[in-house]
N, CA and C atoms as an extended XYZ file, in Angstrom:
438
Properties=species:S:1:pos:R:3:atomname:S:1:resname:S:1:resid:I:1 pbc="F F F"
N        87.859       60.463      118.873 N   UNK     1
C        88.853       61.282      118.229 CA  UNK     1
C        88.367       61.739      116.854 C   UNK     1
N        87.748       60.780      116.118 N   UNK     2
C        87.239       61.151      114.794 CA  UNK     2
C        86.171       62.227      114.907 C   UNK     2
N        85.341       62.135      115.903 N   UNK     3
C        84.291       63.116      116.112 CA  UNK     3
C        84.888       64.483      116.404 C   UNK     3
N        85.964       64.536      117.123 N   UNK     4
C        86.624       65.784      117.452 CA  UNK     4
C        87.233       66.414      116.187 C   UNK     4
N        87.868       65.607      115.341 N   UNK     5
C        88.430       66.129      114.098 CA  UNK     5
C        87.341       66.636      113.163 C   UNK     5
N        86.226       65.911      113.090 N   UNK     6
C        85.115       66.335      112.249 CA  UNK     6
C        84.542       67.651      112.745 C   UNK     6
N        84.394       67.803      114.018 N   UNK     7
C        83.865       69.044      114.586 CA  UNK     7
C        84.817       70.203      114.305 C   UNK     7
N        86.123       69.943      114.405 N   UNK     8
C        87.103       70.988      114.147 CA  UNK     8
C        87.070       71.398      112.671 C   UNK     8
N        86.981       70.405      111.755 N   UNK     9
C        86.952       70.688      110.313 CA  UNK     9
C        85.702       71.464      109.936 C   UNK     9
N        84.565       71.084      110.494 N   UNK    10
C        83.330       71.798      110.190 CA  UNK    10
C        83.355       73.208      110.759 C   UNK    10
N        83.965       73.383      111.855 N   UNK    11
C        84.058       74.706      112.460 CA  UNK    11
C        84.931       75.631      111.643 C   UNK    11
N        85.959       75.078      111.014 N   UNK    12
C        86.851       75.892      110.190 CA  UNK    12
C        86.161       76.360      108.923 C   UNK    12
N        85.154       75.620      108.456 N   UNK    13
C        84.453       75.977      107.227 CA  UNK    13
C        83.197       76.792      107.472 C   UNK    13
N        82.835       77.005      108.689 N   UNK    14
C        81.600       77.738      108.961 CA  UNK    14
C        81.803       79.222      108.723 C   UNK    14
N        80.720       79.942      108.385 N   UNK    15
C        80.841       81.373      108.128 CA  UNK    15
C        81.301       82.113      109.370 C   UNK    15
N        82.100       83.129      109.120 N   UNK    16
C        82.589       83.928      110.236 CA  UNK    16
C        81.822       85.233      110.275 C   UNK    16
N        82.109       86.030      111.225 N   UNK    17
C        81.408       87.292      111.373 CA  UNK    17
C        82.094       88.418      110.621 C   UNK    17
N        83.139       88.109      109.797 N   UNK    18
C        83.807       89.149      109.021 CA  UNK    18
C        82.920       89.617      107.882 C   UNK    18
N        82.954       90.900      107.636 N   UNK    19
C        82.213       91.478      106.520 CA  UNK    19
C        83.194       91.750      105.386 C   UNK    19
N        82.852       91.272      104.204 N   UNK    20
C        83.707       91.499      103.044 CA  UNK    20
C        83.177       92.718      102.302 C   UNK    20
N        84.039       93.707      102.137 N   UNK    21
C        83.663       94.949      101.473 CA  UNK    21
C        83.799       94.769       99.956 C   UNK    21
N        82.852       95.258       99.163 N   UNK    22
C        83.006       95.199       97.708 CA  UNK    22
C        84.117       96.157       97.277 C   UNK    22
N        84.756       95.889       96.138 N   UNK    23
C        85.814       96.791       95.679 CA  UNK    23
C        85.240       98.166       95.353 C   UNK    23
N        86.049       99.198       95.500 N   UNK    24
C        85.544      100.547       95.213 CA  UNK    24
C        85.207      100.700       93.731 C   UNK    24
N        84.204      101.519       93.456 N   UNK    25
C        83.782      101.785       92.080 CA  UNK    25
C        84.626      102.922       91.528 C   UNK    25
N        85.115      102.715       90.324 N   UNK    26
C        85.918      103.733       89.666 CA  UNK    26
C        85.141      104.220       88.452 C   UNK    26
N        84.959      105.517       88.362 N   UNK    27
C        84.260      106.067       87.207 CA  UNK    27
C        85.265      106.373       86.110 C   UNK    27
N        84.942      105.927       84.887 N   UNK    28
C        85.791      106.179       83.725 CA  UNK    28
C        85.091      107.223       82.873 C   UNK    28
N        85.738      108.360       82.668 N   UNK    29
C        85.086      109.403       81.865 CA  UNK    29
C        84.966      108.978       80.407 C   UNK    29
N        83.861      109.317       79.797 N   UNK    30
C        83.627      109.027       78.386 CA  UNK    30
C        83.749      110.333       77.623 C   UNK    30
N        84.664      110.366       76.689 N   UNK    31
C        84.885      111.560       75.881 CA  UNK    31
C        84.293      111.311       74.507 C   UNK    31
N        83.033      111.604       74.353 N   UNK    32
C        82.322      111.296       73.117 CA  UNK    32
C        82.748      112.174       71.949 C   UNK    32
N        83.141      113.408       72.220 N   UNK    33
C        83.458      114.331       71.141 CA  UNK    33
C        84.910      114.260       70.684 C   UNK    33
N        85.758      113.566       71.433 N   UNK    34
C        87.158      113.502       71.081 CA  UNK    34
C        87.503      112.117       70.551 C   UNK    34
N        88.104      112.043       69.371 N   UNK    35
C        88.479      110.735       68.828 CA  UNK    35
C        89.611      110.112       69.626 C   UNK    35
N        89.584      108.814       69.723 N   UNK    36
C        90.640      108.092       70.407 CA  UNK    36
C        91.759      107.851       69.405 C   UNK    36
N        92.955      108.287       69.734 N   UNK    37
C        94.098      108.111       68.856 CA  UNK    37
C        95.177      107.388       69.641 C   UNK    37
N        95.509      106.200       69.201 N   UNK    38
C        96.574      105.444       69.833 CA  UNK    38
C        97.910      105.913       69.281 C   UNK    38
N        98.966      105.502       69.944 N   UNK    39
C       100.294      105.835       69.442 CA  UNK    39
C       100.513      105.171       68.096 C   UNK    39
N       101.071      105.899       67.184 N   UNK    40
C       101.333      105.355       65.856 CA  UNK    40
C       101.827      106.446       64.936 C   UNK    40
N       102.007      106.111       63.677 N   UNK    41
C       102.592      107.063       62.732 CA  UNK    41
C       101.646      108.158       62.244 C   UNK    41
N       100.354      108.007       62.497 N   UNK    42
C        99.378      108.964       61.965 CA  UNK    42
C        98.886      109.906       63.056 C   UNK    42
N        98.613      111.153       62.659 N   UNK    43
C        98.037      112.113       63.604 CA  UNK    43
C        96.614      111.722       63.957 C   UNK    43
N        95.878      111.262       62.961 N   UNK    44
C        94.497      110.830       63.151 CA  UNK    44
C        94.093      110.002       61.932 C   UNK    44
N        92.858      109.551       61.917 N   UNK    45
C        92.370      108.705       60.829 CA  UNK    45
C        92.368      109.454       59.498 C   UNK    45
N        92.089      110.735       59.539 N   UNK    46
C        92.090      111.537       58.310 CA  UNK    46
C        93.494      111.629       57.717 C   UNK    46
N        94.495      111.709       58.582 N   UNK    47
C        95.889      111.729       58.132 CA  UNK    47
C        96.209      110.444       57.369 C   UNK    47
N        95.799      109.306       57.932 N   UNK    48
C        95.998      108.015       57.251 CA  UNK    48
C        95.291      108.000       55.899 C   UNK    48
N        94.041      108.425       55.872 N   UNK    49
C        93.274      108.404       54.626 CA  UNK    49
C        93.928      109.272       53.547 C   UNK    49
N        94.452      110.417       53.949 N   UNK    50
C        95.123      111.312       53.008 CA  UNK    50
C        96.386      110.664       52.447 C   UNK    50
N        97.193      110.073       53.325 N   UNK    51
C        98.422      109.418       52.880 CA  UNK    51
C        98.122      108.215       51.996 C   UNK    51
N        97.089      107.463       52.343 N   UNK    52
C        96.732      106.288       51.545 CA  UNK    52
C        96.227      106.713       50.165 C   UNK    52
N        95.394      107.735       50.130 N   UNK    53
C        94.874      108.220       48.836 CA  UNK    53
C        96.021      108.682       47.946 C   UNK    53
N        97.023      109.324       48.511 N   UNK    54
C        98.177      109.764       47.729 CA  UNK    54
C        98.961      108.561       47.206 C   UNK    54
N        99.110      107.520       48.030 N   UNK    55
C        99.826      106.317       47.600 CA  UNK    55
C        99.055      105.585       46.501 C   UNK    55
N        97.736      105.536       46.622 N   UNK    56
C        96.913      104.903       45.575 CA  UNK    56
C        97.017      105.706       44.279 C   UNK    56
N        97.011      107.024       44.374 N   UNK    57
C        97.154      107.861       43.177 CA  UNK    57
C        98.516      107.621       42.518 C   UNK    57
N        99.558      107.457       43.336 N   UNK    58
C       100.885      107.149       42.786 CA  UNK    58
C       100.866      105.806       42.062 C   UNK    58
N       100.203      104.813       42.647 N   UNK    59
C       100.100      103.495       42.020 CA  UNK    59
C        99.348      103.589       40.695 C   UNK    59
N        98.227      104.286       40.703 N   UNK    60
C        97.449      104.439       39.468 CA  UNK    60
C        98.264      105.169       38.400 C   UNK    60
N        99.039      106.159       38.821 N   UNK    61
C        99.894      106.873       37.879 CA  UNK    61
C       100.982      105.981       37.316 C   UNK    61
N       101.538      105.115       38.149 N   UNK    62
C       102.586      104.201       37.691 CA  UNK    62
C       102.022      103.135       36.750 C   UNK    62
N       100.769      102.755       36.959 N   UNK    63
C       100.130      101.804       36.044 CA  UNK    63
C        99.869      102.480       34.711 C   UNK    63
N        99.448      103.731       34.774 N   UNK    64
C        99.196      104.490       33.553 CA  UNK    64
C        98.098      103.849       32.722 C   UNK    64
N        98.263      103.892       31.433 N   UNK    65
C        97.324      103.248       30.513 CA  UNK    65
C        97.835      101.824       30.290 C   UNK    65
N        97.144      100.834       30.811 N   UNK    66
C        97.653       99.464       30.754 CA  UNK    66
C        97.406       98.783       29.408 C   UNK    66
N        98.008       99.345       28.368 N   UNK    67
C        97.825       98.761       27.039 CA  UNK    67
C        98.785       97.595       26.850 C   UNK    67
N        98.364       96.636       26.037 N   UNK    68
C        99.179       95.447       25.792 CA  UNK    68
C        98.871       94.871       24.415 C   UNK    68
N        99.848       94.176       23.880 N   UNK    69
C        99.679       93.499       22.595 CA  UNK    69
C        99.194       92.071       22.759 C   UNK    69
N        99.331       91.522       23.964 N   UNK    70
C        98.898       90.154       24.221 CA  UNK    70
C        98.446       89.984       25.653 C   UNK    70
N        97.577       89.012       25.884 N   UNK    71
C        97.002       88.780       27.209 CA  UNK    71
C        98.064       88.396       28.244 C   UNK    71
N        99.177       87.810       27.804 N   UNK    72
C       100.234       87.413       28.744 CA  UNK    72
C       100.886       88.614       29.415 C   UNK    72
N       100.734       89.765       28.843 N   UNK    73
C       101.297       90.988       29.421 CA  UNK    73
C       100.408       91.574       30.509 C   UNK    73
N        99.194       91.059       30.672 N   UNK    74
C        98.246       91.568       31.662 CA  UNK    74
C        98.349       90.759       32.956 C   UNK    74
N        98.618       91.439       34.042 N   UNK    75
C        98.740       90.790       35.347 CA  UNK    75
C        97.885       91.524       36.377 C   UNK    75
N        97.694       90.855       37.517 N   UNK    76
C        96.890       91.403       38.616 CA  UNK    76
C        97.792       91.633       39.821 C   UNK    76
N        97.597       92.759       40.482 N   UNK    77
C        98.383       93.120       41.660 CA  UNK    77
C        97.444       93.312       42.850 C   UNK    77
N        97.692       92.614       43.974 N   UNK    78
C        96.888       92.867       45.178 CA  UNK    78
C        97.285       94.212       45.783 C   UNK    78
N        96.299       94.918       46.318 N   UNK    79
C        96.533       96.246       46.880 CA  UNK    79
C        95.929       96.309       48.279 C   UNK    79
N        96.686       96.842       49.223 N   UNK    80
C        96.184       97.071       50.577 CA  UNK    80
C        96.106       95.806       51.407 C   UNK    80
N        95.734       96.005       52.672 N   UNK    81
C        95.599       94.904       53.616 CA  UNK    81
C        94.360       95.143       54.464 C   UNK    81
N        93.483       94.146       54.517 N   UNK    82
C        92.329       94.213       55.410 CA  UNK    82
C        92.788       93.974       56.842 C   UNK    82
N        92.002       94.430       57.795 N   UNK    83
C        92.355       94.245       59.201 CA  UNK    83
C        92.477       92.770       59.563 C   UNK    83
N        91.680       91.928       58.936 N   UNK    84
C        91.737       90.483       59.204 CA  UNK    84
C        92.787       89.787       58.346 C   UNK    84
N        93.421       90.519       57.458 N   UNK    85
C        94.417       89.939       56.572 CA  UNK    85
C        93.898       89.832       55.155 C   UNK    85
N        94.797       89.676       54.240 N   UNK    86
C        94.444       89.568       52.829 CA  UNK    86
C        94.306       90.938       52.197 C   UNK    86
N        94.374       90.976       50.874 N   UNK    87
C        94.301       92.259       50.172 CA  UNK    87
C        92.901       92.879       50.254 C   UNK    87
N        92.874       94.206       50.160 N   UNK    88
C        91.586       94.901       50.185 CA  UNK    88
C        91.041       95.124       48.777 C   UNK    88
N        91.909       95.035       47.771 N   UNK    89
C        91.460       95.179       46.386 CA  UNK    89
C        92.549       94.665       45.443 C   UNK    89
N        92.263       94.766       44.158 N   UNK    90
C        93.207       94.334       43.124 CA  UNK    90
C        93.188       95.349       41.991 C   UNK    90
N        94.300       95.443       41.262 N   UNK    91
C        94.368       96.267       40.060 CA  UNK    91
C        95.005       95.439       38.947 C   UNK    91
N        94.635       95.748       37.734 N   UNK    92
C        95.253       95.117       36.567 CA  UNK    92
C        96.296       96.077       36.012 C   UNK    92
N        97.371       95.505       35.490 N   UNK    93
C        98.407       96.325       34.867 CA  UNK    93
C        99.026       95.563       33.701 C   UNK    93
N        99.764       96.290       32.905 N   UNK    94
C       100.443       95.708       31.752 CA  UNK    94
C       101.949       95.749       31.976 C   UNK    94
N       102.600       94.607       31.769 N   UNK    95
C       104.054       94.568       31.890 CA  UNK    95
C       104.721       95.302       30.735 C   UNK    95
N       103.960       95.610       29.692 N   UNK    96
C       104.506       96.343       28.545 CA  UNK    96
C       104.616       97.839       28.810 C   UNK    96
N       103.770       98.339       29.720 N   UNK    97
C       103.741       99.791       29.932 CA  UNK    97
C       104.128      100.227       31.342 C   UNK    97
N       104.208       99.307       32.282 N   UNK    98
C       104.517       99.674       33.664 CA  UNK    98
C       105.826       99.031       34.112 C   UNK    98
N       106.504       99.676       35.024 N   UNK    99
C       107.710       99.124       35.626 CA  UNK    99
C       107.283       98.307       36.849 C   UNK    99
N       107.368       97.003       36.717 N   UNK   100
C       106.856       96.103       37.753 CA  UNK   100
C       107.485       96.364       39.118 C   UNK   100
N       108.800       96.546       39.260 N   UNK   101
C       109.359       96.807       40.588 CA  UNK   101
C       108.782       98.067       41.240 C   UNK   101
N       108.500       99.076       40.438 N   UNK   102
C       107.888      100.307       40.966 CA  UNK   102
C       106.486       99.998       41.492 C   UNK   102
N       105.706       99.236       40.720 N   UNK   103
C       104.349       98.872       41.154 CA  UNK   103
C       104.394       98.069       42.454 C   UNK   103
N       105.303       97.117       42.523 N   UNK   104
C       105.412       96.297       43.738 CA  UNK   104
C       105.773       97.155       44.954 C   UNK   104
N       106.653       98.108       44.766 N   UNK   105
C       107.028       99.011       45.856 CA  UNK   105
C       105.863       99.872       46.321 C   UNK   105
N       105.092      100.380       45.355 N   UNK   106
C       103.934      101.210       45.714 CA  UNK   106
C       102.845      100.374       46.388 C   UNK   106
N       102.637       99.150       45.908 N   UNK   107
C       101.652       98.271       46.548 CA  UNK   107
C       102.082       97.944       47.971 C   UNK   107
N       103.380       97.736       48.179 N   UNK   108
C       103.884       97.481       49.539 CA  UNK   108
C       103.681       98.707       50.430 C   UNK   108
N       103.888       99.885       49.877 N   UNK   109
C       103.680      101.131       50.641 CA  UNK   109
C       102.230      101.223       51.121 C   UNK   109
N       101.287      100.908       50.259 N   UNK   110
C        99.868      100.947       50.630 CA  UNK   110
C        99.579       99.896       51.699 C   UNK   110
N       100.128       98.699       51.539 N   UNK   111
C        99.930       97.641       52.532 CA  UNK   111
C       100.518       98.046       53.882 C   UNK   111
N       101.693       98.677       53.867 N   UNK   112
C       102.309       99.135       55.117 CA  UNK   112
C       101.459      100.205       55.797 C   UNK   112
N       100.903      101.120       55.007 N   UNK   113
C       100.012      102.143       55.568 CA  UNK   113
C        98.785      101.488       56.211 C   UNK   113
N        98.198      100.517       55.499 N   UNK   114
C        97.021       99.825       56.034 CA  UNK   114
C        97.351       99.069       57.314 C   UNK   114
N        98.476       98.356       57.318 N   UNK   115
C        98.881       97.621       58.520 CA  UNK   115
C        99.035       98.559       59.709 C   UNK   115
N        99.697       99.679       59.494 N   UNK   116
C        99.918      100.638       60.574 CA  UNK   116
C        98.593      101.224       61.074 C   UNK   116
N        97.703      101.572       60.149 N   UNK   117
C        96.401      102.135       60.546 CA  UNK   117
C        95.557      101.091       61.266 C   UNK   117
N        95.573       99.850       60.777 N   UNK   118
C        94.813       98.783       61.436 CA  UNK   118
C        95.265       98.624       62.878 C   UNK   118
N        96.556       98.697       63.115 N   UNK   119
C        97.086       98.559       64.470 CA  UNK   119
C        96.804       99.805       65.311 C   UNK   119
N        97.080      100.970       64.757 N   UNK   120
C        96.932      102.213       65.527 CA  UNK   120
C        95.486      102.501       65.903 C   UNK   120
N        94.577      102.317       64.972 N   UNK   121
C        93.184      102.681       65.207 CA  UNK   121
C        92.296      101.477       65.511 C   UNK   121
N        92.893      100.301       65.612 N   UNK   122
C        92.170       99.061       65.897 CA  UNK   122
C        90.980       98.906       64.947 C   UNK   122
N        91.285       99.058       63.666 N   UNK   123
C        90.251       98.966       62.636 CA  UNK   123
C        89.776       97.523       62.491 C   UNK   123
N        88.567       97.375       62.032 N   UNK   124
C        87.984       96.056       61.803 CA  UNK   124
C        87.573       95.952       60.345 C   UNK   124
N        87.504       94.731       59.861 N   UNK   125
C        87.020       94.523       58.502 CA  UNK   125
C        86.021       93.383       58.513 C   UNK   125
N        85.429       93.117       57.356 N   UNK   126
C        84.427       92.058       57.284 CA  UNK   126
C        85.054       90.663       57.252 C   UNK   126
N        86.370       90.583       57.158 N   UNK   127
C        87.120       89.317       57.163 CA  UNK   127
C        86.756       88.394       56.006 C   UNK   127
N        86.082       88.915       55.006 N   UNK   128
C        85.800       88.079       53.844 CA  UNK   128
C        87.087       87.916       53.035 C   UNK   128
N        87.213       86.793       52.387 N   UNK   129
C        88.397       86.506       51.589 CA  UNK   129
C        88.127       86.960       50.152 C   UNK   129
N        88.994       87.821       49.659 N   UNK   130
C        88.876       88.273       48.273 CA  UNK   130
C        89.808       87.424       47.419 C   UNK   130
N        89.272       86.879       46.370 N   UNK   131
C        90.084       86.116       45.435 CA  UNK   131
C        90.449       87.015       44.264 C   UNK   131
N        91.674       86.875       43.814 N   UNK   132
C        92.150       87.707       42.710 CA  UNK   132
C        91.374       87.384       41.442 C   UNK   132
N        90.785       88.399       40.846 N   UNK   133
C        90.118       88.167       39.562 CA  UNK   133
C        91.181       87.974       38.478 C   UNK   133
N        90.815       87.401       37.373 N   UNK   134
C        91.799       87.250       36.299 CA  UNK   134
C        92.041       88.592       35.609 C   UNK   134
N        93.223       88.720       35.058 N   UNK   135
C        93.509       89.874       34.207 CA  UNK   135
C        93.115       89.483       32.790 C   UNK   135
N        92.433       90.371       32.121 N   UNK   136
C        92.002       90.086       30.748 CA  UNK   136
C        92.440       91.232       29.843 C   UNK   136
N        92.577       90.899       28.588 N   UNK   137
C        92.914       91.893       27.576 CA  UNK   137
C        91.661       92.163       26.760 C   UNK   137
N        91.222       93.408       26.775 N   UNK   138
C        90.028       93.810       26.035 CA  UNK   138
C        90.345       95.064       25.246 C   UNK   138
N        90.187       94.987       23.963 N   UNK   139
C        90.448       96.137       23.090 CA  UNK   139
C        91.841       96.713       23.324 C   UNK   139
N        92.816       95.832       23.515 N   UNK   140
C        94.197       96.263       23.682 CA  UNK   140
C        94.533       96.809       25.057 C   UNK   140
N        93.601       96.685       26.019 N   UNK   141
C        93.814       97.220       27.377 CA  UNK   141
C        93.660       96.104       28.413 C   UNK   141
N        94.528       96.086       29.397 N   UNK   142
C        94.412       95.135       30.500 CA  UNK   142
C        93.392       95.658       31.498 C   UNK   142
N        92.560       94.758       31.963 N   UNK   143
C        91.587       95.115       32.999 CA  UNK   143
C        91.303       93.884       33.838 C   UNK   143
N        90.614       94.083       34.954 N   UNK   144
C        90.213       92.951       35.797 CA  UNK   144
C        89.011       92.261       35.175 C   UNK   144
N        89.066       90.950       35.117 N   UNK   145
C        87.940       90.175       34.589 CA  UNK   145
C        86.956       89.847       35.680 C   UNK   145
N        85.932       89.109       35.310 N   UNK   146
C        84.893       88.736       36.270 CA  UNK   146
C        85.221       87.438       36.967 C   UNK   146
């Protein structure tokens, strides 16, 4: 009986005469001259760059001349968002000459633009971590230190 079961089990595992067909090949067209644009708020990458440049110009205008009477008035603001996270840059400003809530709103606008572009265009970054430089007062002006 055991021999009969063994023969039956081995027979069930033996190759059959069925031919297995490979799956059909599908050709995917490559459109080298046309940019890939995913759904999102921007028409294209240039649209994002234009909007971001305008937002950065607004931020720089709101910072104005960052003059201060003391170093405590000099602060650092993170600007933008890298694709891997974290700010893409920093700016120094003076609490004596700038309206902080306005600066925070403009910095958020730039970060929102970056987040949307990173998602829409699947942008990549170097993923390096940027540490905020200190704000320093030099000749009555706030600037980023080393």
